[in-house]
RODO-2510 file (C-alpha; in nm, 4 decimals, decimal comma):
residues 105
     n   res          X          Y          Z
     1     m     4,9287    12,3752     2,2126
     2     i     4,9701    12,0286     2,1785
     3     d     5,1854    11,8408     1,8712
     4     i     5,1778    11,5640     1,7534
     5     s     5,2926    11,2630     1,6056
     6     i     5,1720    11,1255     1,3098
     7     q     5,4079    10,9172     0,9396
     8     i     5,3615    10,9501     0,6500
     9     i     5,4788    10,7203     0,3844
    10     d     5,5310    10,8902     0,0751
    11     r     5,5291    10,8105    -0,2623
    12     e     5,8480    10,5887    -0,3319
    13     g     5,8006    10,3937     0,0459
    14     n     5,9954    10,6027     0,2611
    15     t     5,8383    10,6674     0,5595
    16     h     5,8757    11,0293     0,7520
    17     k     5,7482    11,0710     1,1273
    18     v     5,6596    11,5005     1,1609
    19     i     5,4480    11,6784     1,3608
    20     a     5,1725    11,7664     1,3392
    21     p     5,0453    12,1379     1,5444
    22     t     4,6140    12,0091     1,6819
    23     d     4,5510    12,3908     1,8165
    24     m     4,6187    12,5368     1,4478
    25     n     4,2898    12,3164     1,2616
    26     m     4,4677    12,2275     0,9853
    27     n     4,4188    11,9030     0,7805
    28     l     4,6234    11,6662     0,6704
    29     m     4,6866    11,8201     0,3025
    30     v     4,7718    12,1210     0,4825
    31     v     5,0319    11,9790     0,6675
    32     c     5,1860    11,7685     0,4357
    33     k     5,1769    12,0500     0,2136
    34     s     5,4131    12,1988     0,4719
    35     y     5,6988    11,9567     0,4623
    36     g     5,7061    11,9281     0,1091
    37     f     5,4695    11,6585     0,0046
    38     p     5,3799    11,6487    -0,3376
    39     v     5,0175    11,7051    -0,2362
    40     e     4,8595    11,8969    -0,3855
    41     g     4,5147    11,9548    -0,3059
    42     i     4,3872    12,1758    -0,6112
    43     c     4,0476    12,2583    -0,4944
    44     g     4,2400    12,4262    -0,1555
    45     g     4,0943    12,1982     0,0771
    46     m     3,6554    12,1865    -0,0771
    47     a     3,6924    11,8541    -0,1317
    48     l     3,6439    11,8929    -0,4711
    49     c     3,9198    11,7162    -0,6402
    50     a     4,1037    11,4643    -0,5363
    51     s     4,5055    11,5372    -0,5120
    52     c     4,5217    11,4836    -0,1729
    53     q     4,4102    11,1862    -0,1075
    54     v     4,6032    10,9508     0,1719
    55     y     4,5555    10,5517     0,2909
    56     v     4,4562    10,5535     0,6305
    57     n     4,7092    10,1988     0,7402
    58     s     4,6843    10,2709     1,0892
    59     e     4,3248    10,1568     1,3627
    60     i     4,3060    10,5197     1,3983
    61     h     3,9028    10,5716     1,4574
    62     l     3,7821    10,8013     1,2064
    63     a     3,4578    10,9511     1,1483
    64     s     3,3004    10,7898     0,7587
    65     p     3,3060    11,0541     0,5180
    66     n     3,0866    11,2739     0,4194
    67     e     2,7832    11,2714     0,1066
    68     e     3,1096    11,5357     0,0401
    69     q     3,3924    11,3015     0,0280
    70     q     3,2040    10,9695    -0,0788
    71     a     3,0693    11,1133    -0,4354
    72     m     3,5095    11,2550    -0,4691
    73     l     3,6219    10,9751    -0,4256
    74     s     3,4051    10,7282    -0,5794
    75     e     3,4916    10,9753    -0,9099
    76     a     3,8954    10,9803    -0,7632
    77     f     4,1217    10,6679    -0,8840
    78     h     4,3401    10,4207    -0,7032
    79     v     4,0532    10,4333    -0,4219
    80     q     4,1012    10,1786    -0,1539
    81     e     3,8531    10,0964     0,1592
    82     n     4,1393    10,3026     0,3301
    83     s     4,0779    10,6334     0,1243
    84     i     4,0669    10,9401     0,2698
    85     l     4,0221    11,3753     0,1548
    86     g     4,3552    11,4588     0,3915
    87     c     4,1248    11,7929     0,3251
    88     q     3,8644    11,6639     0,5180
    89     m     4,1230    11,4672     0,8033
    90     h     4,1779    11,7871     1,0390
    91     m     4,4381    11,7066     1,3157
    92     n     4,3336    11,6169     1,6816
    93     s     4,4903    11,4696     1,9878
    94     s     4,3068    11,1513     1,8679
    95     f     4,5295    11,1183     1,5475
    96     e     4,8720    11,0887     1,7407
    97     g     5,0051    10,7975     1,6068
    98     l     4,8076    10,8353     1,2144
    99     i     5,0572    10,6371     0,9502
   100     v     4,8616    10,7452     0,6010
   101     t     5,0454    10,7128     0,2908
   102     l     4,9296    10,9591    -0,0249
   103     a     4,7319    10,7553    -0,3275
   104     p     4,9814    10,7686    -0,7191
   105     e     4,9141    11,1059    -0,8716
***
């Protein structure tokens, strides 16, 4: 089992260091929910809503958003250049040190 350390900045600006497993195919939305962050994930992780939107604040290489994610982000509020849907970020060892900020509700 390989766990990684990531930082989540909540909507009040507080930074939380959390541990995320990489061997369970968890996505960032599930990691946030497991730590009690107010990430809704209304669609259940199907990229059909943007209630798990986060801003990636670190220089970690991420795949470009797929078509479904781009379509959802094009309709979401508070989108920035570094926006991504947390449900589409499956935890892996390359995300060690990842820093994200929860988007406003």
